[in-house]
Every structure is written in structure tokens, then in C-alpha cells.
N, C-alpha and C positions, 0 to 999 in steps of 0.2 A: 667289661666293655673293652673292645679292641681300640687300637690307637686312632683309627679313623673316626670311630664313634666318639671318642673323647674330644678330638679336634672339632667335630661338628657340634658337640654340646657346648664347647668353649666359645665357638663362633656365635652360636645362638645366644649365649649369655651376654656376650659383648653387644650383639645387635639389640637385645632387649634393653640393656642398660643405656644404650645410646638413643633408643627410640624416644621421640618427643612426647612429652606429657600431653600436649595439645596438637593433634594432627591437623586441626583446623583453627584459624585460617592458614592456608598455605601461603607462606610469605617469600617474596623474591626481593632481594636488595640489589639494586643496580648501581654500580660505581660508588657504593657506600664503603666506609672503612670497615676493616675486619672487626674492630672493637664493637661496632653496632651489632653485627651478627652474633658475636660471642655473648653479649648481654641478653639478646632475645633467646638464644639457645639455653642460657642459664635459667631463664624464666619458663622453659619448657615448650617453646614454640618451634614449629617446623620451619626452618629457614634455609633457603638456598641463595647463593650469591652469583651474580652475573655482571657483565659489562657490555657496554656498547662499543668498547674498544678505545684505545688512546689516540691522541694525535701522533702522527708518525713523521719522524725527521726525513727530509729529502734534500738533495742539493738545490739551492735556491736558484731558479731560472724561470723563464717564461714558457717552458715546455710542459706538456701533460705527462703524468706518470700513472701507471696502473694503481688502482686503489686497493690496498690490502684490507680484506673484509675480516677483521679480527674480533668482531663481537661474539659474545658467548652468553646466552640466556637459557640456562637449563630448565627444561619443562615449563617454558614460559606460557604455553597455552592453558595449563591447568592451575595457574596461580590465582590467588583470591585477593591478596593484599600486596600491592607492588609499590616499592619505595625507590624513587629515582633521584639521584644527585646529578643535576644538569651542568654543574661546574666542570670545566675542562681542566685537566692537569697539564703539566709541561710535556712537550713532545718527547717521544722515546724512539730509540733505535728499533727498527722492525724490518724484516725482509719484505721486499716487494715481490709480487709475482713476476718470475723471470719470463715466462712464456704464457701469457693469458690464454685461456681456453679459446678454441676456435669459435668464431662468432663474435658477437658484441661483448664488450667488457666496460666496466666503469673506469673513467679516467678523471683526474683532477689536476688543474694547473699548479705548478710548484712555486708560484710567485712569492709565497710567504716563507719558504724553507720548510714547510710541513704540509701534510695532507690530513684531512679529517674524515675518517670513515664512519664516525658516529651518526650523523644525520641519515646516512643510507641504512645503517643497522637499525635505527629507529623506525624508518619508513617500512622496512621489511616486516616488522612485528605490529605495525599500527592496526591492521585489521583484527589481529588476535587480541590486542589490548582493548580495542573498542568493544569487542564482544564481551570481554571480561567486565568492562565498565557497565555495559548495557544490562548485564545480569547480576548487578549488585556488587561487583568488585570495587575495592577502595584503592585510590591512588594517593600517595604522599610525594610531593615534588619539592625538593629543596632547590629553590629557584636561582638561576644564574642568567645573565643576558642571553638573548636569543640571537645567535649569529646564523647567517645563511651561507651555503657554499654552492658553487656551480659544478655540476658533474656532466661529463660528456659520455654518452653511451655509444661507443664506436668500436670498430674492429682493431684499430691500431692507434699508436700515439700520433702517427702522421695524420690520420683522419681526424683525430680529436683536435690536433693543433689547427687543422684547416677548417674546423667547425662542422665536419660531417657528422651525421648521426643525431640522436636526440639529446637536447640540452635540458637538464633538470636542475631546478633550484630547490634545495632542501635546507631546512633549518634545524636547530638543535633542540626543538621541542616537538619533533615529528612523531613521537611515540603514541600520541593520543589525539584523535581528530578534534575533540572538544577544545584542545589548547590552541587550535588555529584561530579561535575567536578571542584570544588573549593577546593584547599588545604589550610588548615588553620594552622598557627603556633602560639603557645602561646608566647606573647611578650608584653611589655608595655612601654609607654613613652608619652611625651608631645611634642617632637620636630617633627612637621608635616609641610611639604611644599606642598602646593597645586600645581597641575599641571596647565599648561596654559589653558587647556580646561575648568577648573573650573571657570575661569573668565567670561565665557559666561552665567553662571547661577547666578541669583541675590543672593548675600550674601553667596555664596558657599565658596569662598576663605577664608573670615574672619571666617566663622563658622568652617571650617575644621582646620584652623591653630590655633584655640583656643581650639580644641578638645583634648581628651586623647584616646589613643588606647590601647587595651588589647590583640590584636592579629594582625597578618599580614596575607595576603592571596595572592594567585596566582591561575592561572587556568591551566588546562591541554589543550592538543591540540584541544579538542572538542569545546572549547570556545575561542580559540586564536583569531579568526577574529571578535569576538563580545565583547572582553574584553577591557574596556576603563578605565585605572587608573585615578583617580581624585586627589589623594594625596599620598605621600610617606613619610616614615620616613627618618632620616639622613643617613641610610644605603641603600636607594633606594628601600626598600621593600614597597609594596602597603598596605595602610591602609584605603583607600576609593576607590570604583570603581563602574562603571556601567557595567551591562551586557545588551547589546542592542539586539533587535530582529534579527533573521535571515532575510536575504534579502527575499523580496516578501512573508513575513509571516505576520500573524495577531497577533503575540506574543506581550506581554507587555514588559515593561522595568523593570529591577531589580536594585535597589540601595543597595550597601553595604557600610555602614557608621560606623565610630567609635562613641564613646560616646561624643556627642556634648554638650557643656555647654549650659544650658537653652534649652534642646532638644525639649521640647514641643513647644516653640515659633518658633524654627527653623522648626520643622515639619509642623507647620501651614504655614509658608512661603514657604516651599518646595511644599506643596500641592496647595497653591494658585498661585504661580508664576512660578514654574518649571515643575511640572508634567503635567499641561495642554498642554505644548508645545510638549510633547511626546505622550500624549493620549488625544487629544482634544475631541474625541467622548465620553469620560467619564465625560466631563464638559459641558453639553448643555447650562448652564447659562452663559458661557463665550462668549461674543459678541465682535468681532473685536479685539481679543487679540492676544497673541503670536502665537496661532495655525494657524493664517492666513499666517505666515511666514514659515510654514512647508509644505512639499509636502502633497497632490497634489495641494495646493493653490498657491504655489510660482510661480512667473513669470519665464518663461523659461530662460530668460537672467540671472536672479539671480541664478537659479539652475546651469547654466553653470559656472558662476563665483564661486559658492560654490564648484563645481567639480574641478575647477582650484586650489582653495585654498587647497582642500584635496590632490591634486596631489603634490602641493608644500610642504605640510606638510609631506606627505609620503616620498618624495625625501629627505627632510631635516632630517627626522628620520633615513633614510637609511644612509645618510652621517654621521650623529651623531654616529650611531652604528659603522661605519667604523673607525671613529676617536677614539671611546672608545676602539676598538680593538687595534689600534695603541698605545694608552696610556698604555694598559696592556702589550703589547709587549715591549714597552720601559721600563716599570717598571721591567719586568722580566729580560731584558737585563742588566739593571744597578741596580738590586736589591742589589748587594754587597755594594753599597754606603749607603744604609739604614743600612746594617749590621755593617758598620763602627761605627755607633752610638748606636746600640741596642744590639750587641752580644758580647760574650766573648769566651774564649777558642778557639777551632778549627774553629768555624764559623768566629770569628774575624780574626784569622790568614789568613784564606782563603780570606776574604774580603780585608785585607791589601795587600795581594799578587796581587789580581786582580786590585786594585787601583794603585799600583806601576807600573804594566804593562800598565794600561791606561795612566799613566803619561809619559811613554816612556822607562821604564826599559825593557830590552830585555831578561835578563837571571836571573829570580827570582826563587829561589829554596825553596820549603817547606821542611825543614829538617825533620820534623816528618813523612812525607810521605816516605822519603828515608831511614829513620833509620832502621837498622837491629834489629830483635828481640833480646832482652837481653841486648842491648847496652843502656847506660844512655841517657836520653833526654837532649839536650843542648839548644841552641838558637832556635828560631822559623823559621826565614827566613835568606837567604843569597842572595845577589845580586852580580853577577860576571861580570857585564858590563865592569868594568875597575879596576885598582888598585887605592886605596886599596879595597879589598872585603868588602862589608858592611855586618856586622853580626848583625841581628836585633832581638830584643826581643819584643814581642807583648803581652800586658796585658789589660784585662778589669777589672776595679775595681769600687766599689760603691762610693768611696770618692775621695780624692786627693792623688796623688802618694807620697809615702814615699821615703826616700833615697834608701832603699833596692829595691823598685820597679824600680826606675829610673836607678840605677847603677848595677843591677844584670848582665847585659850583659858583664861587664868588666871581670868577671871571666872566660868567654869563649874565650877572645881574645888571650891570650898567648898560650893556647893549640892549638888553630886553626892556628895561625901563625907558630908554630913549625911543626904542621902536614902538612901544605901546603907549607912551606918555601916561604912565601910571606906576604906582609903587609895586615893587616885587621883593620877595624875601626868599633866601636860600634854604634848602633842606637837603641834607645828605643822609642816605639810607644805605647802610653797609651790611652785607652778609659776610661776617668775618669767620675765619676758621671753617670754611664751608665743607671741608672734608671730615670734620669732627662732629660726632653726635651732639645734638643740641644741648642736652643737660650737662655734657662734659666740657663745654667750651668755657673760656674765661668770660665772666659776665660783669666783673668789676674792673674799672680802669681800662676799659676797651679803648677809649680815646684818651690820649695823654693829657695831663693837666693843662699844659701850655696850648694844646690844640683846642681844648674846651674854652679857654680864655679868649683865644683868637676868634673862635666861632661866636662867642658872646659879643665881641667887639664889632664883628662884621655883620651881626644880625642873622646868623645861620643856625638852624637847628640840626642837631646830631642824633641819629637814631639807628639802632641795630635792627636787622630783620627778626632777630630773636625776640626783642621787645615788641615789635610789630605783631609777631605771631602770638605773643602772650595777650596783647590787647584784643586781637581778633577772637581768641579762644574764650576769654571772659565775656566779650560782647555777645558771642553766640549763646553762652550759658545764661547770662542775666538780661539779655535784650536791652542793653544800655541805649539810651537815646543819643542821637547824633550830636546834640549840643554838649553832652557829657564827655565826648571823645574828641571831636574835631578840633576843639579849642586848643588842645595841648600841642598840636602840630605847628602852631604859630609862636611857640616859645623859642627863645634864643639859647644857644649852648646845648648842653646835654638834655635830651628829652627822656623823661621817665614814663613808663607805661601806666600812669595813674590817672584815672578819669577825674573830671573836675568835681564830681559829687562825693569823692573820697577825701577825708581829712585825717592826717596822721595824728593818732592819740596815744601811741605807746609802742612797746615791744614786748614780745614774749620773754619771760624769765625762765620758766620751766613748766612741766606738765606733771600733775598728780594723776597718774594713770588709773589707780584704783578708784579715786573719787570722781574721775571724769571731769577734772577742773584744770584750767590753765591759769597760771599766775602772770599778770601783766603789769609791767612798770609803766605808769601813766605819765604823760606830759601835757595832758589836757583833760577837760571834764567829759565824763560819760554819764549816761543815765540808764536806769533800768528800763527795758523796752526798746532801747536803741538797737540798731543793727551794726555789727562789727564785720569787717572784712579782713581776713588774715591773708597776707601775701605769701602764697606758696610758690614753689619753683616755676610753675606754668600758669595756673589759674589762681584767682582769689577764691577763698572759701568764706561765704557770708553766713553769719549766724546771729540770731536775735539774742539779746541779753535777757535771760530769764531771771537771774539774780546776781547781785554783786556782794561779795563778802570782803570786809575790811576789818582787820584786827579781830577776827573770829566773830564778827557781828554782820548781819545782813543790813545793807544800806540801800537807799534809793539812788544815790549818786556818789561819784568820787571824782577827784581832780588831780591836778599836776602834783607829782611827788608821791602819790599813793601807790602802794603795791597791793593789787586786789586779786581775788579769786573769782573766776567766771566759769560757769558750767560750759562744757564744750564736747563736741563729738570728734574733735581732731585726734589723730593717732600720735603715738610717740614720735614717729618719723616726720609727721607734719609739724607738730608743735615744738620745733627746735628753738633753742635760745637764740634771741636776736631777730626772730621773725617779726616783721613790722605789722602793726595793727592799725586799721583805719576805721573811723566812724563813717557810716553811709548816710548821706542826706536822703530824706524821703521825697523831697521836691526837686524836680529837674532844674528849676530856675533858682533854687535857694543858693544864696551867696555865702559859701563856707570859706573861712580863712584858709589859704593854701599853706602847705607845709614849708618850713624854712628851707 
């Protein structure tokens, strides 16, 4: 064999060695890292790499500059699986066209110190990519925010600056017409929760939940029936989705994905394990794989079962939507309870008024709403349900109340009693530490001891909006009668959120979790069959006494000084040492001794 023959043979050997094991699908990676292409080639796939071009540095000014068309998409018309990274890199140095061709040219204003040729490069291949998609081609898009650029189609910079010629607005998702129906919002975060459907795809859930998103997206009505969210952020906004083909069409599928950690490795897994199930015709080398489980290969009975599953899921989604609507209606109806803990000034006064009415007050008056122009503002609220009239001052403060905050209402009492010729009593309601989450606030000794003593002397009640919130929550849960709640607002000094039909009978010592029993130190008598109320951080938890154990024996009753075991459904977090335990009166009017 002569030298030329040897060289030809050697070249053929190299070509054969480098030939891909799987000539289909033809894969084009656009603006993806080299490592992703290397991994796919190692797996035997035919891969080509391309780019829409980088951002190009230019002197920052208000003039137009000729757009360098630097995109390169090899053999893009024949590709079958196209992977696009829409994230833009940093601007790079690049020569601008010195003398644009005769006739019109693309120009972009240099106001940002760079120009972006990418949207124009995308628009140039859109028709070709649409055709690929319409004939079953698959698109994978690693999503970034959608920005738009204005381009002037003119003969010179002077004409472009003057606004002559055609102005075109193009965005950075212009490579596929379908994506024009996707709205994209700039956002970022790491808290991602995969939807249940993602569990059907190998590795999808773990990959998405370890990803980072830099945008969220949704679709318009044109894609509503084809839009399948794969993952959402903590606010329920979509960060990963599928766009499935129209029914009875040959279209391919579109994946919209966030930035996935080790994206090259996951892309390889996506192409090897997931995409063949949607587009088996692109993977002729797959034998007896997942494609056999998809129509038209699936057994009729299995197809029917899948249809039943879809119907159940649709019904469940519809029911879930109805429940979400009820949740929003409920939140709207009782939104004032949140205002108790988060608002001040007029919003807080309005929230307190609504809460008092919820608890059973029937004649609560907002003094500021009724005050005449020019007259001095006094207290915030009055309740006229009975004598004495409650004169209430409501405040929201950042810290703990001072004496002036707590006792300001006293200066309104004498003038009001003289004006009305009837008795009046003061009530101060404070939203303290209003910038702090409710459960993390200080809840003991909110009012200083000497302030409480002064309030008792002046006949003023002191209450936090946190305790008012707790009263309202338990009122809603147990439907307490107004007589059981309203009475406590006429107390002097510190007002605790304990209804009148509750009687303190002891405190929790500890919980035997395995036995489901709580140990209670009693300071009063209880009986089998009584209902106890455990004072939890927000609501009370009421439970009937099924049995009482004292000294390893079951008894019918126990009294002060006894340490007894009582069956409970409380958790370890709820049944903490020191939790107060109350006996619940069965009769609204029953006169129970009040706690000391």
C-alpha cells in the first residue's frame, strides 16, 4: 500500500472511531458549556455546538452602532433535539462592522455600554426551529429572564439615530414561536418544590429541588391546556414546566428548566431516560424501553386505567381549587385578626373593633369615625353594651408599653363620665413589639408590675392584642357564648384571655409519650368525664377525661395535691411542663370559682 493509501486508511480509521454510536437524535447545544457536550459524546450521541452570540462591548453613549451578527448554529435545520441556555454571559470584546453593506443594516443604541445580537440571531432561525418542533423535535430550555431590545433597520447610524427605517422589538426567547405565549418574570431563589408529576421522571424531583431559579414563568390561554408545571417556588410560581403537544398533532415536547446543579450530567440523564418516552421515534437505538409504555403501544386496558387516573387527578385538582378559594374567602373574612398583630393606628383600631364584635360585644363605637371636625381626638373605642361604658385606647408600639402608653386612657374617663352622667371604665389594648412574629414576642411581664398596680387602682383593664387574638381564635374554634367572654373585659389590671367557664385546676408536669398520657399536678378537684382545656401558645385544646390514674390505680376523682395521669392526644411539643390546665364548665351560667 502506497503512502497515500495508508494515509486514507488511517483517516478512515479515525473517522470510524469518532463516529457516534447513535446518529439519532441529532443534538444541537446552544450556548451550553463544553462539558455538557463532552458527556453526551461519551455516551455515544451525535452532538454539535452552537451559539446565538455574546453581548458585545461598545462605548457607552446614546448613539446607534452596527450590530455584529456573531451567531453560529451549525446544521440547525436538520437538528432533532435542541438544548438552549438563554442565560446571557458578560459582554465581550468583538469587532463591529466597519462599513455595513449597502442597503439597510441592523443598528442598536449603545446606551448600556453593550449591544445584544442574540435576539436577532434567534429570530433568524425561528421558522426553522418551529418546523423542527412541528415535526416532533424536542426542545430543552434552561430558562433565564426574557429581556427585549430595540433594533433599527436603517442604512446608516445617522438614520438610525433619527428614527428612520423599521424599528423592531425582539426578546431573548425568540427562537421558538411557542414561547411567545410564555410570560417570564425576573426572580431568583433556591427554595423549589417539585410537583407530584415530576416523580414519574427519573431523577427529576431531586434535580429540580437542588436547582436555582433566576426567573418564574406562566402561560397565556393559548397554552393553558398544554402547560404542565413541574416545580414551583415557595410562593407557588412556576420555575419548571413542560409544554406538551396539541392533541392529535406530531409536535414535540418543550422542557423549561431552571439552572440545575451539575446540569451537564442531568442533561445526559434527561436525554437517555426521559426524552425517549416522549419522542421514541428520535431514539431508534432504544429497544424495549419506556417507549413501549406510551401510546400507540400500550395495552387498551392500561390506557383505560391511565384515563381513569387522569380523571381522578382532574377532579382532585378541581376540588383543590375550590378549597383554595374557600381558604382565600376565609382569610378575607377574618383578615382583621392578622391586623391585630401587624398593624397600628387606624387599621389596628378597626381590627380591635371587629374582634370585640366577634367576641360578642354588640355596641362598639369607633370614636374617630364619629368625631366632628375641629374637635380634639380622645379615646379610640367605646363599648355601650352595659354599665360601665368601656372607654378603650388602642396602640401599636415597637417595644414594650410604658406607663404613659398603658394609662393614657385615664385622662379621658372623668370628662366622659361628666359628659354622659354615667359610669365609665378604662381599657388599654396594646399591640406590642409589632414588628416581631407573634409567637416570638415577650408574653410575660409585658406590663410592668407598678403599671399593673396603678391600673388596678384607677380601674383600668390592660390587654395585649396577642391575647385578644388568642381569645378570638379559641372563640371561633369552640363557639364560646358571649357571656363567657365579654365579662373578662370589665376586669381591672392585667386581663388574661381566659373565658369565665374555665377554672384553673392544675399544671402539666410531663408527658409519657409511649402511653399517650399526661401527668398533671392538681390544685383542685376533677372528675372522670369532665372536660379539660390545656392552654397552648395560641388556642386551648379541650379533651374529655376518659380515665384518671392515681398511684397506679384508676379513680373516679382526684383533688388538690394529687399528681394524676390522664389519657391525652397532646404531642410532646404541646404537653410541656408548666402548661396550665383548666376545667371546662358545661353550663354557660354556671358560677365557677375564678382562679386566684
